[in-house]
N, CA, C and O atoms as CSV, one atom per row, in Angstrom:
chain,resi,resn,atom,element,x,y,z
A,1,UNK,N,N,2.734,-7.298,-7.972
A,1,UNK,CA,C,2.265,-7.175,-6.613
A,1,UNK,C,C,1.418,-8.389,-6.178
A,1,UNK,O,O,0.826,-9.057,-7.026
A,2,UNK,N,N,1.359,-8.667,-4.910
A,2,UNK,CA,C,0.601,-9.811,-4.382
A,2,UNK,C,C,-0.421,-9.338,-3.495
A,2,UNK,O,O,-0.321,-8.215,-3.000
A,3,UNK,N,N,-1.468,-10.146,-3.226
A,3,UNK,CA,C,-2.553,-9.679,-2.351
A,3,UNK,C,C,-2.499,-10.619,-1.167
A,3,UNK,O,O,-2.498,-11.838,-1.340
A,4,UNK,N,N,-2.452,-10.049,0.077
A,4,UNK,CA,C,-2.460,-10.683,1.392
A,4,UNK,C,C,-3.761,-10.510,2.144
A,4,UNK,O,O,-4.350,-9.434,2.041
A,5,UNK,N,N,-4.238,-11.442,2.861
A,5,UNK,CA,C,-5.358,-11.109,3.754
A,5,UNK,C,C,-4.851,-11.463,5.201
A,5,UNK,O,O,-3.876,-12.179,5.428
A,6,UNK,N,N,-5.580,-10.913,6.067
A,6,UNK,CA,C,-5.339,-11.206,7.535
A,6,UNK,C,C,-6.717,-10.967,8.186
A,6,UNK,O,O,-7.407,-9.963,8.007
A,7,UNK,N,N,-7.043,-12.084,9.008
A,7,UNK,CA,C,-8.351,-12.067,9.734
A,7,UNK,C,C,-8.067,-12.493,11.197
A,7,UNK,O,O,-8.933,-13.072,11.852
A,8,UNK,N,N,-6.942,-12.223,11.663
A,8,UNK,CA,C,-6.606,-12.429,13.008
A,8,UNK,C,C,-5.898,-11.411,13.776
A,8,UNK,O,O,-5.366,-11.690,14.851
A,9,UNK,N,N,-5.867,-10.099,13.206
A,9,UNK,CA,C,-5.270,-9.130,13.994
A,9,UNK,C,C,-6.307,-8.386,15.057
A,9,UNK,O,O,-7.522,-8.578,15.018
A,10,UNK,N,N,-5.721,-7.602,15.910
A,10,UNK,CA,C,-6.461,-7.044,16.910
A,10,UNK,C,C,-7.454,-6.032,16.150
A,10,UNK,O,O,-7.088,-5.359,15.186
A,11,UNK,N,N,-8.647,-6.001,16.649
A,11,UNK,CA,C,-9.702,-4.980,16.239
A,11,UNK,C,C,-10.134,-4.246,17.471
A,11,UNK,O,O,-9.704,-4.547,18.584
A,12,UNK,N,N,-11.020,-3.242,17.251
A,12,UNK,CA,C,-11.546,-2.472,18.420
A,12,UNK,C,C,-12.512,-3.248,19.209
A,12,UNK,O,O,-12.368,-3.201,20.431
A,13,UNK,N,N,-13.504,-3.977,18.713
A,13,UNK,CA,C,-14.490,-4.696,19.525
A,13,UNK,C,C,-14.532,-6.152,19.200
A,13,UNK,O,O,-14.486,-6.998,20.093
A,14,UNK,N,N,-14.622,-6.465,17.909
A,14,UNK,CA,C,-14.860,-7.830,17.474
A,14,UNK,C,C,-13.735,-8.176,16.502
A,14,UNK,O,O,-12.742,-7.457,16.399
A,15,UNK,N,N,-13.904,-9.261,15.812
A,15,UNK,CA,C,-12.849,-9.721,14.838
A,15,UNK,C,C,-12.699,-8.657,13.783
A,15,UNK,O,O,-13.645,-7.967,13.405
A,16,UNK,N,N,-11.464,-8.554,13.321
A,16,UNK,CA,C,-11.175,-7.627,12.244
A,16,UNK,C,C,-10.444,-8.318,11.077
A,16,UNK,O,O,-9.822,-9.360,11.285
A,17,UNK,N,N,-10.504,-7.777,9.894
A,17,UNK,CA,C,-9.735,-8.335,8.780
A,17,UNK,C,C,-9.249,-7.233,7.854
A,17,UNK,O,O,-9.861,-6.175,7.710
A,18,UNK,N,N,-8.154,-7.529,7.256
A,18,UNK,CA,C,-7.609,-6.561,6.419
A,18,UNK,C,C,-7.094,-7.164,5.139
A,18,UNK,O,O,-6.872,-8.375,5.126
A,19,UNK,N,N,-6.875,-6.413,4.023
A,19,UNK,CA,C,-6.310,-6.744,2.764
A,19,UNK,C,C,-5.184,-5.926,2.469
A,19,UNK,O,O,-5.301,-4.704,2.559
A,20,UNK,N,N,-4.014,-6.491,2.100
A,20,UNK,CA,C,-2.831,-5.756,1.895
A,20,UNK,C,C,-2.193,-6.101,0.515
A,20,UNK,O,O,-2.075,-7.283,0.193
A,21,UNK,N,N,-1.812,-5.176,-0.242
A,21,UNK,CA,C,-1.225,-5.365,-1.479
A,21,UNK,C,C,0.257,-5.019,-1.297
A,21,UNK,O,O,0.555,-3.905,-0.866
A,22,UNK,N,N,1.193,-5.912,-1.602
A,22,UNK,CA,C,2.524,-5.769,-1.375
A,22,UNK,C,C,3.344,-6.756,-2.340
A,22,UNK,O,O,2.790,-7.704,-2.896
A,23,UNK,N,N,4.563,-6.490,-2.478
A,23,UNK,CA,C,5.530,-7.426,-3.114
A,23,UNK,C,C,5.937,-8.630,-2.360
A,23,UNK,O,O,6.124,-9.696,-2.948
A,24,UNK,N,N,6.080,-8.506,-1.098
A,24,UNK,CA,C,6.599,-9.526,-0.204
A,24,UNK,C,C,5.855,-9.662,1.085
A,24,UNK,O,O,5.250,-8.704,1.566
A,25,UNK,N,N,5.888,-10.780,1.622
A,25,UNK,CA,C,5.206,-10.954,3.045
A,25,UNK,C,C,5.713,-9.956,4.050
A,25,UNK,O,O,4.934,-9.382,4.810
A,26,UNK,N,N,7.128,-9.725,4.065
A,26,UNK,CA,C,7.690,-8.825,4.949
A,26,UNK,C,C,7.190,-7.334,4.794
A,26,UNK,O,O,6.986,-6.582,5.747
A,27,UNK,N,N,7.014,-6.998,3.400
A,27,UNK,CA,C,6.568,-5.604,3.195
A,27,UNK,C,C,4.986,-5.563,3.595
A,27,UNK,O,O,4.495,-4.546,4.084
A,28,UNK,N,N,4.305,-6.623,3.376
A,28,UNK,CA,C,2.868,-6.580,3.747
A,28,UNK,C,C,2.619,-6.441,5.237
A,28,UNK,O,O,1.700,-5.762,5.695
A,29,UNK,N,N,3.579,-7.194,6.044
A,29,UNK,CA,C,3.473,-7.222,7.441
A,29,UNK,C,C,3.912,-5.748,7.985
A,29,UNK,O,O,3.314,-5.266,8.946
A,30,UNK,N,N,4.871,-5.115,7.404
A,30,UNK,CA,C,5.161,-3.799,7.696
A,30,UNK,C,C,4.054,-2.758,7.529
A,30,UNK,O,O,3.772,-1.922,8.388
A,31,UNK,N,N,3.430,-2.892,6.299
A,31,UNK,CA,C,2.398,-1.958,5.925
A,31,UNK,C,C,1.218,-2.163,6.835
A,31,UNK,O,O,0.636,-1.196,7.327
A,32,UNK,N,N,0.839,-3.461,7.078
A,32,UNK,CA,C,-0.267,-3.766,7.962
A,32,UNK,C,C,-0.047,-3.215,9.478
A,32,UNK,O,O,-0.955,-2.698,10.128
A,33,UNK,N,N,1.211,-3.385,9.927
A,33,UNK,CA,C,1.644,-2.981,11.259
A,33,UNK,C,C,1.493,-1.436,11.456
A,33,UNK,O,O,1.050,-0.954,12.498
A,34,UNK,N,N,1.927,-0.636,10.293
A,34,UNK,CA,C,1.879,0.765,10.404
A,34,UNK,C,C,0.352,1.163,10.301
A,34,UNK,O,O,-0.082,2.083,10.995
A,35,UNK,N,N,-0.414,0.498,9.475
A,35,UNK,CA,C,-1.866,0.931,9.343
A,35,UNK,C,C,-2.601,0.708,10.714
A,35,UNK,O,O,-3.365,1.544,11.197
A,36,UNK,N,N,-2.322,-0.400,11.244
A,36,UNK,CA,C,-2.941,-0.685,12.569
A,36,UNK,C,C,-2.510,0.344,13.650
A,36,UNK,O,O,-3.330,0.821,14.434
A,37,UNK,N,N,-1.155,0.675,13.661
A,37,UNK,CA,C,-0.699,1.626,14.547
A,37,UNK,C,C,-1.368,3.006,14.273
A,37,UNK,O,O,-1.746,3.686,15.227
A,38,UNK,N,N,-1.523,3.437,12.980
A,38,UNK,CA,C,-2.062,4.690,12.734
A,38,UNK,C,C,-3.648,4.759,13.194
A,38,UNK,O,O,-4.217,5.831,13.402
A,39,UNK,N,N,-4.253,3.533,13.318
A,39,UNK,CA,C,-5.628,3.549,13.736
A,39,UNK,C,C,-5.886,3.313,15.190
A,39,UNK,O,O,-7.012,3.136,15.654
A,40,UNK,N,N,-4.651,3.320,15.963
A,40,UNK,CA,C,-4.681,3.089,17.399
A,40,UNK,C,C,-4.819,1.559,17.711
A,40,UNK,O,O,-5.279,1.224,18.803
A,41,UNK,N,N,-4.469,0.691,16.862
A,41,UNK,CA,C,-4.571,-0.664,17.240
A,41,UNK,C,C,-3.239,-1.321,17.452
A,41,UNK,O,O,-3.161,-2.542,17.580
A,42,UNK,N,N,-2.120,-0.483,17.493
A,42,UNK,CA,C,-0.852,-0.987,17.911
A,42,UNK,C,C,-0.420,-2.405,17.274
A,42,UNK,O,O,-0.209,-3.354,18.030
A,43,UNK,N,N,-0.303,-2.528,16.016
A,43,UNK,CA,C,0.006,-3.823,15.418
A,43,UNK,C,C,1.301,-4.430,15.917
A,43,UNK,O,O,1.386,-5.652,16.035
A,44,UNK,N,N,2.271,-3.665,16.202
A,44,UNK,CA,C,3.561,-4.123,16.513
A,44,UNK,C,C,3.474,-4.920,17.909
A,44,UNK,O,O,2.921,-4.501,18.926
A,45,UNK,N,N,4.100,-6.095,17.760
A,45,UNK,CA,C,4.053,-6.993,18.957
A,45,UNK,C,C,2.886,-7.882,19.102
A,45,UNK,O,O,2.888,-8.845,19.869
A,46,UNK,N,N,1.880,-7.548,18.351
A,46,UNK,CA,C,0.594,-8.438,18.306
A,46,UNK,C,C,0.774,-9.384,17.179
A,46,UNK,O,O,0.798,-8.890,16.051
A,47,UNK,N,N,0.907,-10.671,17.307
A,47,UNK,CA,C,1.041,-11.547,16.233
A,47,UNK,C,C,-0.259,-11.655,15.379
A,47,UNK,O,O,-1.392,-11.603,15.857
A,48,UNK,N,N,0.023,-11.805,14.126
A,48,UNK,CA,C,-1.118,-11.959,13.125
A,48,UNK,C,C,-0.616,-12.815,12.012
A,48,UNK,O,O,0.592,-12.952,11.817
A,49,UNK,N,N,-1.500,-13.377,11.302
A,49,UNK,CA,C,-1.201,-14.252,10.066
A,49,UNK,C,C,-1.511,-13.633,8.845
A,49,UNK,O,O,-2.612,-13.098,8.713
A,50,UNK,N,N,-0.650,-13.635,7.891
A,50,UNK,CA,C,-0.915,-13.214,6.605
A,50,UNK,C,C,-1.001,-14.452,5.615
A,50,UNK,O,O,-0.200,-15.386,5.581
A,51,UNK,N,N,-2.144,-14.281,4.802
A,51,UNK,CA,C,-2.356,-15.419,3.835
A,51,UNK,C,C,-2.270,-14.838,2.456
A,51,UNK,O,O,-2.887,-13.821,2.139
A,52,UNK,N,N,-1.523,-15.481,1.678
A,52,UNK,CA,C,-1.406,-14.974,0.157
A,52,UNK,C,C,-2.529,-15.560,-0.596
A,52,UNK,O,O,-2.791,-16.763,-0.579
A,53,UNK,N,N,-3.224,-14.614,-1.297
A,53,UNK,CA,C,-4.284,-15.096,-2.236
A,53,UNK,C,C,-3.727,-15.421,-3.517
A,53,UNK,O,O,-2.794,-14.787,-4.011
A,54,UNK,N,N,-4.348,-16.505,-4.120
A,54,UNK,CA,C,-3.970,-16.802,-5.456
A,54,UNK,C,C,-4.871,-16.035,-6.475
A,54,UNK,O,O,-6.035,-16.393,-6.648
A,55,UNK,N,N,-4.345,-15.008,-7.130
A,55,UNK,CA,C,-5.187,-14.089,-7.953
A,55,UNK,C,C,-5.012,-14.532,-9.426
A,55,UNK,O,O,-5.319,-13.748,-10.325
A,56,UNK,N,N,-4.555,-15.697,-9.685
A,56,UNK,CA,C,-4.450,-16.166,-11.085
A,56,UNK,C,C,-5.689,-16.763,-11.574
A,56,UNK,O,O,-5.816,-17.022,-12.771
A,57,UNK,N,N,-6.706,-17.020,-10.637
A,57,UNK,CA,C,-7.957,-17.547,-11.124
A,57,UNK,C,C,-9.054,-16.885,-10.444
A,57,UNK,O,O,-8.886,-16.403,-9.324
A,58,UNK,N,N,-10.232,-16.828,-11.084
A,58,UNK,CA,C,-11.415,-16.133,-10.465
A,58,UNK,C,C,-11.812,-16.913,-9.162
A,58,UNK,O,O,-11.906,-18.141,-9.156
A,59,UNK,N,N,-12.027,-16.174,-8.123
A,59,UNK,CA,C,-12.442,-16.932,-6.854
A,59,UNK,C,C,-13.052,-15.834,-5.827
A,59,UNK,O,O,-12.859,-14.625,-5.951
A,60,UNK,N,N,-13.740,-16.373,-4.897
A,60,UNK,CA,C,-14.184,-15.577,-3.740
A,60,UNK,C,C,-13.655,-16.006,-2.563
A,60,UNK,O,O,-13.496,-17.222,-2.461
A,61,UNK,N,N,-13.304,-15.228,-1.537
A,61,UNK,CA,C,-12.846,-15.580,-0.187
A,61,UNK,C,C,-13.673,-14.847,0.813
A,61,UNK,O,O,-13.760,-13.619,0.824
A,62,UNK,N,N,-14.289,-15.652,1.668
A,62,UNK,CA,C,-14.933,-15.028,2.912
A,62,UNK,C,C,-13.968,-14.859,4.035
A,62,UNK,O,O,-13.485,-15.827,4.623
A,63,UNK,N,N,-13.676,-13.554,4.342
A,63,UNK,CA,C,-12.605,-13.369,5.463
A,63,UNK,C,C,-13.176,-13.544,6.828
A,63,UNK,O,O,-12.496,-14.127,7.672
A,64,UNK,N,N,-14.353,-13.098,7.122
A,64,UNK,CA,C,-15.019,-13.272,8.369
A,64,UNK,C,C,-16.444,-13.483,8.017
A,64,UNK,O,O,-17.056,-12.709,7.281
A,65,UNK,N,N,-17.019,-14.660,8.614
A,65,UNK,CA,C,-18.351,-15.013,8.255
A,65,UNK,C,C,-19.343,-14.659,9.394
A,65,UNK,O,O,-20.562,-14.779,9.264
A,66,UNK,N,N,-18.717,-14.203,10.551
A,66,UNK,CA,C,-19.650,-13.999,11.785
A,66,UNK,C,C,-19.990,-15.120,12.640
A,66,UNK,O,O,-20.680,-14.968,13.648
A,67,UNK,N,N,-19.474,-16.373,12.225
A,67,UNK,CA,C,-19.690,-17.442,13.106
A,67,UNK,C,C,-18.614,-17.449,14.314
A,67,UNK,O,O,-17.477,-17.912,14.224
A,68,UNK,N,N,-19.110,-16.927,15.314
A,68,UNK,CA,C,-18.197,-16.855,16.541
A,68,UNK,C,C,-18.678,-17.812,17.528
A,68,UNK,O,O,-18.095,-17.932,18.606
């Protein structure tokens, strides 16, 4: 499995971010779109970017730092 992040999808009020665990980018996109839809954020048709994390080395990733 691979770990994908997204910090540019639609949120309720301010920026939102998500983490998705999936085998492929297509699967990750489908899973995130369904989760957004289930939460009333209608992911389908709203473009967003998925970023693959390199989990082979210890690291930290800040998804949203509040700097708007």
